[in-house]
C-alpha positions as CSV (number, residue, x, y, z in Angstrom):
1,M,-9.9,11.5,13.0
2,R,-11.4,14.0,10.7
3,S,-9.8,14.3,7.2
4,F,-9.3,17.7,5.6
5,L,-9.1,17.5,1.8
6,M,-8.9,20.1,-0.9
7,F,-9.9,19.2,-4.4
8,V,-8.6,21.6,-7.0
9,P,-9.7,21.1,-10.6
10,L,-7.0,21.7,-13.2
11,V,-7.3,22.2,-16.9
12,C,-4.5,20.6,-18.9
13,L,-3.4,22.6,-21.9
14,L,-1.2,19.9,-23.3
15,P,-2.5,18.0,-26.4
16,Q,-3.3,14.3,-25.9
17,T,-0.5,12.9,-28.1
18,T,-0.6,9.3,-26.9
19,M,-3.8,7.3,-26.9
20,P,-4.3,3.9,-25.2
21,A,-3.6,1.1,-27.6
22,A,-6.3,-1.5,-28.3
23,G,-6.8,-3.7,-25.3
24,E,-4.9,-1.3,-22.9
25,I,-6.6,-0.5,-19.7
26,R,-7.3,3.2,-19.1
27,I,-6.2,4.1,-15.6
28,G,-7.1,7.1,-13.5
29,I,-5.0,8.3,-10.6
30,I,-6.6,10.1,-7.6
31,G,-4.1,11.9,-5.5
32,A,-1.0,13.6,-6.9
33,D,0.6,14.4,-3.5
34,T,3.0,11.4,-3.4
35,S,6.0,10.4,-5.5
36,H,4.2,7.1,-6.1
37,A,1.9,8.9,-8.6
38,P,4.5,9.9,-11.2
39,A,6.6,6.7,-10.5
40,F,3.7,4.4,-11.3
41,A,2.6,6.4,-14.3
42,K,6.1,6.3,-15.7
43,L,6.4,2.5,-15.2
44,I,3.1,2.0,-16.9
45,N,3.2,4.6,-19.7
46,D,6.8,4.7,-20.8
47,P,8.1,1.7,-22.7
48,A,11.6,2.9,-22.2
49,A,11.3,3.0,-18.4
50,Q,13.3,0.4,-16.5
51,G,10.9,-2.3,-15.3
52,H,8.2,-1.0,-17.7
53,V,4.8,-2.8,-17.2
54,G,2.6,-3.1,-20.2
55,G,-1.2,-3.7,-20.5
56,G,-2.4,-0.3,-19.2
57,R,-2.0,3.4,-19.6
58,V,-2.5,6.2,-17.1
59,T,-4.8,8.7,-18.9
60,T,-6.3,10.9,-16.2
61,V,-5.3,12.3,-12.8
62,F,-7.3,14.2,-10.2
63,K,-5.4,16.5,-7.8
64,A,-6.3,15.7,-4.2
65,F,-4.3,16.6,-1.2
66,S,-4.6,17.4,2.6
67,P,-3.8,21.0,3.5
68,D,-3.2,20.0,7.2
69,M,-0.4,17.6,6.2
70,P,2.7,19.4,4.9
71,L,4.1,16.4,3.2
72,S,0.9,16.3,1.1
73,A,0.2,20.0,0.5
74,G,3.8,21.0,0.0
75,R,4.6,18.5,-2.8
76,V,1.3,18.1,-4.7
77,D,1.9,20.9,-7.3
78,G,5.3,19.5,-8.3
79,F,4.1,15.9,-8.7
80,M,1.0,17.2,-10.6
81,R,3.3,19.0,-13.1
82,Q,5.3,15.8,-13.6
83,L,2.2,13.8,-14.3
84,L,0.7,16.4,-16.8
85,A,4.1,16.6,-18.6
86,M,3.6,12.9,-19.6
87,P,2.2,12.5,-23.1
88,G,-1.5,11.6,-23.0
89,V,-2.1,12.4,-19.3
90,T,-4.8,15.0,-18.6
91,A,-6.4,16.4,-15.5
92,A,-10.0,15.6,-14.5
93,D,-12.4,18.3,-13.3
94,S,-13.9,15.9,-10.7
95,I,-13.4,12.5,-9.2
96,E,-16.7,11.4,-10.8
97,Q,-15.5,12.6,-14.2
98,L,-12.3,10.6,-13.8
99,A,-14.2,7.5,-12.8
100,Q,-16.6,7.7,-15.7
101,N,-13.8,7.9,-18.3
102,V,-11.3,5.1,-17.1
103,D,-11.4,1.4,-16.8
104,A,-9.5,1.2,-13.5
105,I,-8.6,3.5,-10.6
106,M,-5.5,4.0,-8.4
107,I,-6.1,5.9,-5.1
108,L,-2.6,7.1,-4.3
109,S,-3.2,10.0,-1.9
110,A,-0.4,10.1,0.7
111,D,-2.9,10.7,3.5
112,G,-4.4,7.4,4.6
113,R,-7.2,9.3,6.4
114,A,-8.5,10.4,3.0
115,H,-8.8,6.9,1.5
116,P,-12.2,5.9,2.9
117,G,-13.8,9.0,1.6
118,L,-12.2,8.8,-1.8
119,A,-13.0,5.1,-2.1
120,R,-16.6,5.7,-1.2
121,R,-16.9,8.2,-4.1
122,V,-15.6,5.8,-6.8
123,I,-16.7,2.3,-5.5
124,P,-20.2,2.7,-7.0
125,F,-18.7,2.9,-10.5
126,R,-17.8,-0.8,-10.1
127,K,-14.3,-0.5,-11.6
128,P,-11.2,-2.2,-10.0
129,I,-9.5,0.0,-7.5
130,F,-6.0,-0.1,-6.1
131,I,-5.6,1.8,-2.9
132,D,-2.0,2.6,-1.9
133,K,-0.8,2.0,1.7
134,P,-2.2,2.5,4.2
135,L,-5.7,1.3,3.1
136,A,-7.0,3.4,6.0
137,T,-5.8,4.6,9.4
138,T,-8.1,2.5,11.5
139,Y,-9.2,-1.1,11.3
140,R,-12.8,0.1,11.4
141,D,-12.4,2.3,8.3
142,A,-10.6,-0.4,6.4
143,R,-13.4,-2.9,7.2
144,E,-15.9,-0.3,5.9
145,I,-14.1,0.1,2.6
146,F,-14.3,-3.6,1.9
147,R,-17.9,-3.9,3.1
148,F,-18.9,-1.0,0.8
149,A,-16.9,-2.5,-2.1
150,E,-18.5,-5.9,-1.6
151,Q,-22.0,-4.3,-1.6
152,H,-21.3,-2.8,-5.0
153,G,-19.3,-5.8,-6.4
154,T,-16.2,-3.6,-6.9
155,P,-12.8,-5.3,-6.6
156,V,-10.4,-3.6,-4.2
157,F,-6.7,-4.3,-3.7
158,S,-4.3,-2.7,-1.3
159,T,-0.7,-3.4,-0.3
160,S,2.8,-2.1,0.1
161,S,5.4,-2.4,-2.6
162,L,7.7,-4.3,-0.2
163,R,5.4,-7.3,-0.4
164,Y,6.6,-7.9,-3.9
165,A,10.0,-6.1,-3.9
166,L,11.4,-7.9,-0.8
167,A,9.2,-10.6,0.8
168,Q,8.1,-12.5,-2.3
169,P,11.7,-12.7,-3.9
170,A,13.0,-14.0,-0.5
171,L,10.3,-16.7,-0.4
172,E,11.1,-17.7,-4.0
173,K,14.8,-18.0,-3.3
174,A,14.3,-19.8,0.0
175,A,12.0,-22.3,-1.7
176,K,15.0,-23.4,-3.8
177,T,17.1,-24.2,-0.7
178,K,16.9,-27.0,1.9
179,M,15.6,-24.5,4.5
180,G,12.8,-26.8,5.6
181,A,9.4,-25.9,7.0
182,L,9.0,-22.2,7.7
183,K,9.1,-21.4,11.4
184,G,9.1,-17.7,11.4
185,V,10.6,-14.4,10.1
186,F,12.5,-11.4,11.4
187,V,11.8,-8.2,9.3
188,W,13.5,-4.8,9.7
189,G,12.8,-1.5,8.1
190,P,12.3,2.3,8.7
191,A,9.3,3.4,10.8
192,T,9.4,7.2,10.6
193,V,6.1,8.7,11.9
194,E,3.6,11.3,10.6
195,P,1.5,13.1,13.2
196,N,-1.8,12.5,11.5
197,H,-1.3,8.7,11.4
198,P,-1.0,6.0,14.1
199,D,2.8,5.4,14.0
200,L,3.0,2.0,12.2
201,F,0.3,3.0,9.7
202,W,2.7,5.5,8.1
203,Y,6.1,3.9,7.3
204,G,6.1,0.8,9.5
205,I,3.4,-0.7,7.3
206,H,6.1,-1.7,4.8
207,S,7.6,-4.1,7.3
208,V,4.2,-5.3,8.5
209,E,3.3,-6.1,4.9
210,S,6.5,-8.0,4.4
211,L,5.8,-9.9,7.6
212,Y,2.4,-11.0,6.4
213,A,3.7,-11.9,2.9
214,V,5.7,-14.5,4.7
215,M,3.5,-15.6,7.6
216,G,0.0,-15.1,6.1
217,A,-3.1,-14.4,8.1
218,G,-3.9,-16.0,11.4
219,C,-1.9,-14.0,13.9
220,V,-3.2,-14.6,17.5
221,S,-1.6,-11.9,19.5
222,V,0.9,-8.9,19.3
223,Q,3.4,-7.7,21.8
224,R,5.5,-4.5,21.4
225,T,8.6,-3.1,23.0
226,H,8.8,0.6,22.4
227,T,11.6,3.2,22.6
228,P,11.8,6.6,21.0
229,D,14.2,5.3,18.4
230,A,12.9,1.8,17.6
231,D,10.3,-0.8,18.3
232,I,10.3,-4.6,18.5
233,I,6.9,-6.0,17.5
234,T,6.3,-9.7,17.9
235,G,3.3,-11.7,16.6
236,I,2.4,-15.2,17.5
237,W,0.9,-17.5,14.9
238,P,-0.6,-21.0,15.3
239,G,1.9,-23.8,15.4
240,E,4.2,-21.9,17.6
241,R,5.4,-19.7,14.7
242,V,6.8,-16.3,15.5
243,G,7.1,-13.2,13.3
244,T,9.1,-10.2,14.5
245,I,9.7,-6.7,13.2
246,R,12.4,-4.2,14.1
247,A,10.8,-0.8,13.2
248,M,13.6,1.8,13.2
249,R,13.5,5.6,13.5
250,D,17.2,6.3,14.2
251,T,18.7,4.9,11.0
252,K,18.8,5.4,7.2
253,S,16.0,3.8,5.2
254,Y,17.0,0.2,4.6
255,Y,14.9,-3.0,4.6
256,G,15.6,-6.7,5.0
257,L,14.3,-9.9,6.4
258,T,15.5,-13.3,7.6
259,L,13.4,-16.4,7.0
260,F,13.8,-19.2,9.6
261,G,13.3,-22.7,8.5
262,A,13.5,-26.1,10.3
263,N,17.0,-26.7,8.8
264,A,18.4,-23.3,7.9
265,A,17.8,-19.5,7.6
266,H,17.7,-17.3,4.5
267,T,18.4,-13.5,4.6
268,E,17.3,-11.0,2.0
269,G,18.7,-7.5,2.3
270,S,17.5,-5.4,-0.6
271,A,14.3,-4.3,-2.3
272,S,13.7,-4.0,-6.0
273,G,11.5,-0.9,-6.3
274,Y,7.9,-0.4,-7.6
275,A,7.9,-2.4,-10.8
276,P,6.9,-5.7,-9.2
277,L,3.9,-4.1,-7.5
278,A,3.0,-2.3,-10.8
279,K,2.9,-5.6,-12.5
280,E,0.5,-7.0,-9.8
281,I,-1.7,-4.0,-10.1
282,I,-2.1,-4.3,-13.9
283,T,-2.9,-8.0,-13.5
284,F,-5.5,-7.1,-10.9
285,F,-7.0,-4.6,-13.2
286,Q,-7.1,-7.2,-16.0
287,T,-8.7,-9.9,-13.9
288,G,-10.6,-8.1,-11.2
289,K,-9.1,-10.5,-8.7
290,S,-6.9,-9.2,-5.8
291,P,-3.7,-11.1,-5.2
292,V,-4.1,-10.4,-1.5
293,A,-7.3,-11.5,0.2
294,S,-9.3,-8.8,1.9
295,A,-9.2,-10.8,5.1
296,E,-5.4,-10.6,5.2
297,T,-5.3,-6.9,4.5
298,L,-7.8,-6.3,7.3
299,E,-5.7,-8.4,9.6
300,I,-2.7,-6.3,8.8
301,M,-4.8,-3.2,9.9
302,A,-5.7,-5.1,13.1
303,F,-2.1,-6.1,13.8
304,M,-0.9,-2.5,13.6
305,E,-3.8,-1.3,15.8
306,A,-3.1,-4.0,18.3
307,A,0.6,-2.9,18.4
308,E,-0.5,0.7,18.9
309,L,-2.7,-0.5,21.8
310,G,0.2,-2.5,23.3
311,K,2.4,0.6,23.4
312,T,-0.2,2.3,25.7
313,R,-0.2,-0.9,27.9
314,N,3.5,-0.8,28.5
315,G,4.2,-3.8,26.2
316,A,1.4,-6.1,27.3
317,S,0.4,-8.7,24.8
318,V,-2.8,-7.7,22.8
319,P,-5.0,-10.4,21.3
320,L,-6.0,-9.6,17.7
321,A,-9.5,-10.8,18.6
322,E,-9.8,-7.6,20.7
323,I,-9.5,-5.5,17.5
324,I,-11.4,-7.9,15.2
325,K,-14.8,-7.9,16.7
């Protein structure tokens, strides 16, 4: 699917009153059309912010948005104003200017179609790049991002905040119980759709990331039951382990999961916001090592694509090998 992007250079008239401290990583944000941009910048830049994450400072932002996507085009100016109101944050005249003047990059554009093209422009600068969900809108495009990044020796990390705000805390709590060997997980969450994205690649990816945070890579096949209001998506893993998602479009936005062990189950029904992910991003920028293997991220893309294919096949099981060729 063709991506339509508009890049508008802005000139910030605010003085740079806050400089990065010694040892702080200078971070550039590409894409101001999502609430994630000011949310991450506040968590990183503002010591008074609840959940503040030190070690870096957002210094530069480049305004990028998709005019054919109302959720992007209709909100970008407001989010850009919020970012430029933060002390020390300025606007870049180009993506290349941003990449030259920072130590690490966050691609936060709401439109997953835009991510491959944006990534391709900054990967040659060989600076760590975090790409917000979804990494791309097809398995093939996601694979190309990692291939190009490996060619240039550029670290890339992509995930949903729910991996660290929901799934990891659940695993840590369950590990302190006598739940026994993990047999599977049931995840639930919102799955509203966006016309320019395959359905799960938009909001359903949060639940898919939570599923994979628990089950890990290695899914063999995916089966999907689809209705206009909800989906049940079931993956089969080796060792007869089963992971299931209830993706909902007819409810308010709430998340949760239940871990099933050999002896007991553990349920987690709340998520803790963006701070846990922001902490992982800063650590990634400091070390250059992604906490999620590229192979797992690619399998998540394949899982969602297989689920999309299964919907067209009236719920027939789809082997992931059909996608990962």
